[in-house]
BALOBA-1460 file (C-alpha; in Angstrom, 3 decimals):
// residues 220
<rec num="1" residu="m" x="-22.315" y="-3.474" z="-56.707"/>
<rec num="2" residu="k" x="-18.534" y="-3.281" z="-57.037"/>
<rec num="3" residu="v" x="-16.310" y="-5.965" z="-58.576"/>
<rec num="4" residu="l" x="-12.548" y="-5.535" z="-58.258"/>
<rec num="5" residu="g" x="-10.091" y="-7.334" z="-60.529"/>
<rec num="6" residu="i" x="-6.535" y="-7.855" z="-59.302"/>
<rec num="7" residu="c" x="-3.899" y="-8.746" z="-61.889"/>
<rec num="8" residu="g" x="-0.584" y="-10.237" z="-60.818"/>
<rec num="9" residu="s" x="1.024" y="-10.552" z="-64.240"/>
<rec num="10" residu="p" x="4.153" y="-8.483" z="-64.941"/>
<rec num="11" residu="h" x="3.544" y="-8.563" z="-68.714"/>
<rec num="12" residu="g" x="1.392" y="-5.439" z="-68.773"/>
<rec num="13" residu="s" x="-0.788" y="-5.005" z="-71.851"/>
<rec num="14" residu="k" x="0.731" y="-8.162" z="-73.431"/>
<rec num="15" residu="s" x="-0.493" y="-10.376" z="-70.597"/>
<rec num="16" residu="t" x="-2.848" y="-13.236" z="-71.448"/>
<rec num="17" residu="t" x="-3.909" y="-13.319" z="-67.795"/>
<rec num="18" residu="l" x="-4.879" y="-9.662" z="-68.097"/>
<rec num="19" residu="r" x="-7.048" y="-10.480" z="-71.109"/>
<rec num="20" residu="l" x="-8.887" y="-13.143" z="-69.136"/>
<rec num="21" residu="l" x="-9.306" y="-10.857" z="-66.148"/>
<rec num="22" residu="q" x="-10.631" y="-8.066" z="-68.340"/>
<rec num="23" residu="s" x="-13.153" y="-10.480" z="-69.880"/>
<rec num="24" residu="v" x="-14.489" y="-11.348" z="-66.426"/>
<rec num="25" residu="l" x="-14.847" y="-7.667" z="-65.607"/>
<rec num="26" residu="d" x="-16.542" y="-7.049" z="-68.971"/>
<rec num="27" residu="g" x="-19.072" y="-9.740" z="-68.136"/>
<rec num="28" residu="a" x="-19.667" y="-8.248" z="-64.696"/>
<rec num="29" residu="k" x="-20.078" y="-4.782" z="-66.181"/>
<rec num="30" residu="a" x="-22.537" y="-6.088" z="-68.777"/>
<rec num="31" residu="s" x="-24.593" y="-7.406" z="-65.853"/>
<rec num="32" residu="g" x="-24.701" y="-4.016" z="-64.163"/>
<rec num="33" residu="a" x="-21.728" y="-4.038" z="-61.800"/>
<rec num="34" residu="e" x="-19.235" y="-1.252" z="-61.316"/>
<rec num="35" residu="v" x="-15.804" y="-2.682" z="-62.090"/>
<rec num="36" residu="e" x="-12.198" y="-1.716" z="-61.479"/>
<rec num="37" residu="l" x="-8.942" y="-3.335" z="-62.552"/>
<rec num="38" residu="v" x="-5.764" y="-3.054" z="-60.495"/>
<rec num="39" residu="d" x="-2.349" y="-4.074" z="-61.826"/>
<rec num="40" residu="i" x="-0.412" y="-4.875" z="-58.671"/>
<rec num="41" residu="c" x="2.849" y="-5.048" z="-60.614"/>
<rec num="42" residu="k" x="2.653" y="-1.266" z="-60.899"/>
<rec num="43" residu="l" x="2.278" y="-0.857" z="-57.136"/>
<rec num="44" residu="d" x="4.834" y="-0.728" z="-54.342"/>
<rec num="45" residu="i" x="3.886" y="-3.642" z="-52.091"/>
<rec num="46" residu="k" x="6.627" y="-4.678" z="-49.699"/>
<rec num="47" residu="f" x="7.066" y="-8.198" z="-48.379"/>
<rec num="48" residu="c" x="5.416" y="-9.242" z="-45.116"/>
<rec num="49" residu="n" x="7.986" y="-9.515" z="-42.320"/>
<rec num="50" residu="a" x="5.698" y="-11.504" z="-39.959"/>
<rec num="51" residu="c" x="5.942" y="-8.887" z="-37.216"/>
<rec num="52" residu="q" x="2.275" y="-9.476" z="-36.221"/>
<rec num="53" residu="v" x="1.626" y="-5.772" z="-35.675"/>
<rec num="54" residu="c" x="-1.525" y="-6.076" z="-37.817"/>
<rec num="55" residu="f" x="-2.785" y="-8.741" z="-35.401"/>
<rec num="56" residu="k" x="-2.187" y="-6.383" z="-32.506"/>
<rec num="57" residu="k" x="-3.211" y="-3.023" z="-33.951"/>
<rec num="58" residu="g" x="-5.014" y="-3.710" z="-37.228"/>
<rec num="59" residu="k" x="-2.413" y="-1.703" z="-39.147"/>
<rec num="60" residu="c" x="0.685" y="-2.674" z="-41.091"/>
<rec num="61" residu="v" x="4.094" y="-1.238" z="-40.259"/>
<rec num="62" residu="h" x="4.899" y="-0.756" z="-43.951"/>
<rec num="63" residu="r" x="3.980" y="2.498" z="-45.660"/>
<rec num="64" residu="d" x="3.359" y="1.609" z="-49.284"/>
<rec num="65" residu="d" x="0.520" y="1.008" z="-51.750"/>
<rec num="66" residu="f" x="-0.902" y="-1.983" z="-49.904"/>
<rec num="67" residu="q" x="-3.260" y="-0.072" z="-47.627"/>
<rec num="68" residu="g" x="-5.097" y="1.683" z="-50.443"/>
<rec num="69" residu="l" x="-5.592" y="-1.591" z="-52.325"/>
<rec num="70" residu="y" x="-6.574" y="-3.411" z="-49.140"/>
<rec num="71" residu="e" x="-9.319" y="-0.875" z="-48.524"/>
<rec num="72" residu="k" x="-10.626" y="-1.485" z="-52.047"/>
<rec num="73" residu="i" x="-10.580" y="-5.237" z="-51.452"/>
<rec num="74" residu="l" x="-12.577" y="-4.901" z="-48.240"/>
<rec num="75" residu="a" x="-15.068" y="-2.514" z="-49.864"/>
<rec num="76" residu="a" x="-15.740" y="-4.681" z="-52.941"/>
<rec num="77" residu="d" x="-18.680" y="-7.053" z="-53.243"/>
<rec num="78" residu="g" x="-16.811" y="-9.286" z="-55.669"/>
<rec num="79" residu="l" x="-13.150" y="-10.024" z="-56.314"/>
<rec num="80" residu="v" x="-11.442" y="-11.545" z="-59.333"/>
<rec num="81" residu="w" x="-7.858" y="-12.701" z="-58.889"/>
<rec num="82" residu="g" x="-5.560" y="-13.346" z="-61.836"/>
<rec num="83" residu="s" x="-2.036" y="-14.672" z="-62.171"/>
<rec num="84" residu="p" x="0.003" y="-16.619" z="-64.700"/>
<rec num="85" residu="n" x="1.458" y="-19.935" z="-63.588"/>
<rec num="86" residu="y" x="5.010" y="-19.336" z="-62.372"/>
<rec num="87" residu="f" x="6.576" y="-22.590" z="-61.208"/>
<rec num="88" residu="r" x="3.214" y="-24.093" z="-60.205"/>
<rec num="89" residu="s" x="2.000" y="-21.057" z="-58.275"/>
<rec num="90" residu="v" x="1.179" y="-17.359" z="-58.490"/>
<rec num="91" residu="t" x="3.715" y="-14.646" z="-59.280"/>
<rec num="92" residu="a" x="5.877" y="-13.089" z="-56.578"/>
<rec num="93" residu="q" x="3.901" y="-9.853" z="-56.873"/>
<rec num="94" residu="m" x="0.627" y="-11.638" z="-56.164"/>
<rec num="95" residu="k" x="2.121" y="-13.628" z="-53.293"/>
<rec num="96" residu="a" x="3.447" y="-10.455" z="-51.676"/>
<rec num="97" residu="l" x="-0.085" y="-9.042" z="-51.627"/>
<rec num="98" residu="i" x="-1.573" y="-12.247" z="-50.250"/>
<rec num="99" residu="d" x="0.984" y="-12.499" z="-47.452"/>
<rec num="100" residu="r" x="0.171" y="-8.966" z="-46.328"/>
<rec num="101" residu="m" x="-3.473" y="-10.014" z="-45.786"/>
<rec num="102" residu="a" x="-2.813" y="-12.217" z="-42.746"/>
<rec num="103" residu="d" x="-5.070" y="-10.104" z="-40.532"/>
<rec num="104" residu="a" x="-7.902" y="-10.593" z="-43.035"/>
<rec num="105" residu="v" x="-7.750" y="-14.364" z="-42.784"/>
<rec num="106" residu="h" x="-7.567" y="-14.334" z="-38.978"/>
<rec num="107" residu="c" x="-10.629" y="-12.093" z="-38.846"/>
<rec num="108" residu="q" x="-12.365" y="-13.675" z="-41.856"/>
<rec num="109" residu="l" x="-12.790" y="-10.231" z="-43.403"/>
<rec num="110" residu="l" x="-13.889" y="-11.509" z="-46.822"/>
<rec num="111" residu="r" x="-17.082" y="-12.945" z="-45.371"/>
<rec num="112" residu="g" x="-20.043" y="-12.350" z="-47.651"/>
<rec num="113" residu="k" x="-17.932" y="-11.631" z="-50.719"/>
<rec num="114" residu="y" x="-17.924" y="-13.660" z="-53.923"/>
<rec num="115" residu="c" x="-14.763" y="-14.383" z="-55.864"/>
<rec num="116" residu="g" x="-13.469" y="-15.793" z="-59.081"/>
<rec num="117" residu="s" x="-10.023" y="-16.526" z="-60.466"/>
<rec num="118" residu="v" x="-8.269" y="-16.679" z="-63.825"/>
<rec num="119" residu="a" x="-4.892" y="-17.995" z="-64.852"/>
<rec num="120" residu="s" x="-2.822" y="-18.734" z="-67.908"/>
<rec num="121" residu="g" x="0.004" y="-21.198" z="-68.279"/>
<rec num="122" residu="g" x="2.106" y="-22.962" z="-70.838"/>
<rec num="123" residu="s" x="0.808" y="-26.379" z="-69.863"/>
<rec num="124" residu="n" x="-1.282" y="-25.959" z="-66.714"/>
<rec num="125" residu="s" x="-3.469" y="-23.205" z="-65.305"/>
<rec num="126" residu="d" x="-5.496" y="-25.276" z="-62.830"/>
<rec num="127" residu="e" x="-2.714" y="-25.239" z="-60.226"/>
<rec num="128" residu="v" x="-3.023" y="-21.465" z="-59.922"/>
<rec num="129" residu="t" x="-6.815" y="-21.207" z="-59.984"/>
<rec num="130" residu="a" x="-7.109" y="-24.019" z="-57.422"/>
<rec num="131" residu="y" x="-4.650" y="-22.202" z="-55.167"/>
<rec num="132" residu="l" x="-6.472" y="-18.871" z="-55.461"/>
<rec num="133" residu="d" x="-9.923" y="-20.416" z="-55.031"/>
<rec num="134" residu="g" x="-8.829" y="-22.346" z="-51.958"/>
<rec num="135" residu="l" x="-7.290" y="-19.213" z="-50.534"/>
<rec num="136" residu="m" x="-10.511" y="-17.244" z="-50.931"/>
<rec num="137" residu="v" x="-12.521" y="-19.926" z="-49.155"/>
<rec num="138" residu="n" x="-10.013" y="-19.739" z="-46.305"/>
<rec num="139" residu="f" x="-10.558" y="-15.966" z="-46.155"/>
<rec num="140" residu="g" x="-14.297" y="-16.555" z="-45.735"/>
<rec num="141" residu="a" x="-15.463" y="-15.776" z="-49.281"/>
<rec num="142" residu="f" x="-17.596" y="-17.850" z="-51.640"/>
<rec num="143" residu="v" x="-16.021" y="-18.896" z="-54.940"/>
<rec num="144" residu="t" x="-18.222" y="-18.650" z="-58.014"/>
<rec num="145" residu="g" x="-15.737" y="-20.268" z="-60.369"/>
<rec num="146" residu="s" x="-12.513" y="-20.029" z="-62.293"/>
<rec num="147" residu="v" x="-11.190" y="-19.976" z="-65.852"/>
<rec num="148" residu="g" x="-7.801" y="-20.975" z="-67.191"/>
<rec num="149" residu="a" x="-6.059" y="-20.885" z="-70.542"/>
<rec num="150" residu="v" x="-3.394" y="-23.420" z="-71.519"/>
<rec num="151" residu="m" x="-1.308" y="-21.737" z="-74.181"/>
<rec num="152" residu="m" x="0.179" y="-24.996" z="-75.539"/>
<rec num="153" residu="q" x="-3.279" y="-25.759" z="-76.919"/>
<rec num="154" residu="g" x="-2.891" y="-22.955" z="-79.463"/>
<rec num="155" residu="p" x="-4.365" y="-19.464" z="-80.007"/>
<rec num="156" residu="g" x="-7.916" y="-20.779" z="-79.919"/>
<rec num="157" residu="a" x="-7.482" y="-21.746" z="-76.262"/>
<rec num="158" residu="l" x="-7.273" y="-18.120" z="-75.168"/>
<rec num="159" residu="e" x="-10.288" y="-17.109" z="-77.241"/>
<rec num="160" residu="d" x="-12.365" y="-19.934" z="-75.740"/>
<rec num="161" residu="a" x="-11.187" y="-19.015" z="-72.249"/>
<rec num="162" residu="e" x="-12.128" y="-15.357" z="-72.781"/>
<rec num="163" residu="k" x="-15.696" y="-16.405" z="-73.605"/>
<rec num="164" residu="k" x="-15.867" y="-18.507" z="-70.451"/>
<rec num="165" residu="a" x="-14.379" y="-15.631" z="-68.464"/>
<rec num="166" residu="f" x="-17.083" y="-13.270" z="-69.709"/>
<rec num="167" residu="q" x="-19.734" y="-15.712" z="-68.508"/>
<rec num="168" residu="l" x="-17.923" y="-16.048" z="-65.179"/>
<rec num="169" residu="g" x="-18.266" y="-12.299" z="-64.709"/>
<rec num="170" residu="k" x="-21.997" y="-12.521" z="-65.292"/>
<rec num="171" residu="s" x="-22.313" y="-15.473" z="-62.903"/>
<rec num="172" residu="l" x="-20.337" y="-13.599" z="-60.263"/>
<rec num="173" residu="v" x="-22.744" y="-10.670" z="-60.381"/>
<rec num="174" residu="e" x="-25.702" y="-13.044" z="-60.244"/>
<rec num="175" residu="d" x="-24.281" y="-14.748" z="-57.156"/>
<rec num="176" residu="i" x="-23.712" y="-11.411" z="-55.431"/>
<rec num="177" residu="g" x="-27.216" y="-10.220" z="-56.236"/>
<rec num="178" residu="n" x="-28.860" y="-13.459" z="-55.105"/>
<rec num="179" residu="k" x="-26.490" y="-14.025" z="-52.179"/>
<rec num="180" residu="r" x="-26.049" y="-17.574" z="-53.364"/>
<rec num="181" residu="d" x="-25.297" y="-20.113" z="-50.675"/>
<rec num="182" residu="y" x="-22.636" y="-22.634" z="-51.667"/>
<rec num="183" residu="v" x="-23.406" y="-25.193" z="-48.972"/>
<rec num="184" residu="e" x="-20.134" y="-27.113" z="-49.065"/>
<rec num="185" residu="q" x="-18.090" y="-23.918" z="-49.037"/>
<rec num="186" residu="r" x="-20.179" y="-22.562" z="-46.151"/>
<rec num="187" residu="k" x="-19.449" y="-25.684" z="-44.122"/>
<rec num="188" residu="m" x="-15.770" y="-25.139" z="-44.786"/>
<rec num="189" residu="h" x="-16.121" y="-21.503" z="-43.723"/>
<rec num="190" residu="e" x="-17.618" y="-22.553" z="-40.408"/>
<rec num="191" residu="g" x="-14.716" y="-24.853" z="-39.611"/>
<rec num="192" residu="i" x="-12.117" y="-22.326" z="-40.685"/>
<rec num="193" residu="a" x="-13.724" y="-19.559" z="-38.637"/>
<rec num="194" residu="e" x="-13.755" y="-21.749" z="-35.535"/>
<rec num="195" residu="h" x="-10.064" y="-22.449" z="-36.023"/>
<rec num="196" residu="f" x="-9.148" y="-18.778" z="-36.200"/>
<rec num="197" residu="k" x="-11.417" y="-17.800" z="-33.329"/>
<rec num="198" residu="s" x="-9.655" y="-20.368" z="-31.155"/>
<rec num="199" residu="l" x="-6.270" y="-19.098" z="-32.311"/>
<rec num="200" residu="v" x="-7.174" y="-15.495" z="-31.504"/>
<rec num="201" residu="k" x="-8.510" y="-16.459" z="-28.074"/>
<rec num="202" residu="m" x="-5.234" y="-18.225" z="-27.315"/>
<rec num="203" residu="n" x="-3.356" y="-15.016" z="-28.125"/>
<rec num="204" residu="k" x="-5.886" y="-12.515" z="-26.769"/>
<rec num="205" residu="d" x="-3.393" y="-10.682" z="-24.555"/>
<rec num="206" residu="d" x="-1.141" y="-9.977" z="-27.536"/>
<rec num="207" residu="w" x="-3.481" y="-9.859" z="-30.552"/>
<rec num="208" residu="v" x="-5.656" y="-7.113" z="-29.089"/>
<rec num="209" residu="h" x="-7.088" y="-5.848" z="-32.373"/>
<rec num="210" residu="e" x="-8.205" y="-9.288" z="-33.521"/>
<rec num="211" residu="y" x="-9.655" y="-10.198" z="-30.136"/>
<rec num="212" residu="e" x="-11.686" y="-6.982" z="-30.147"/>
<rec num="213" residu="h" x="-12.853" y="-7.721" z="-33.709"/>
<rec num="214" residu="w" x="-14.285" y="-11.112" z="-32.812"/>
<rec num="215" residu="s" x="-15.700" y="-9.738" z="-29.554"/>
<rec num="216" residu="r" x="-17.673" y="-7.135" z="-31.529"/>
<rec num="217" residu="l" x="-19.090" y="-9.974" z="-33.614"/>
<rec num="218" residu="e" x="-19.914" y="-11.817" z="-30.387"/>
<rec num="219" residu="w" x="-17.724" y="-14.656" z="-31.639"/>
<rec num="220" residu="k" x="-20.262" y="-15.625" z="-34.303"/>
């Protein structure tokens, strides 16, 4: 079982988001999972230019560090996303990665995966975790939970959040092992998948790669 943590904080070793993300991975590791942490701020990930080549061919026109990370994302059983709150959303580095995953949402390539999210903020972390959790549901994944730390509440807030993050890591591994069915999320998945299948069918002459993907799945 592989759990991949993706950190979008540019603060390196001083990052509170990184501390939360590491706590989730520590909890997952304590429960028997193989874990890996990726700092995307150290990678070269160019901005999406909306050329739609990935829809047509399944490959991006950019030659950078995205492809290697993308392969790790698709190979993982569990994903943990972490970002500080920058103006009520994720960092630019995290958003660049997300935007490059348009083919994954069209093809629902995170089906069967379980995810969690962490965030830190001066006064609010829920905006970021809610965004990341909603995003993962749209990609077809189940969301086990999220943890945030509000730094205005003092140093104890981070310590409490780290404990919760450790437990989130354990819960994530348990969900993966048991293939937990989150009924409400599954119902959302079904509606989202139908939307993208219809979209791909409408563009079948142009989005050849995505049409072939859904055809192999027999449109299920």
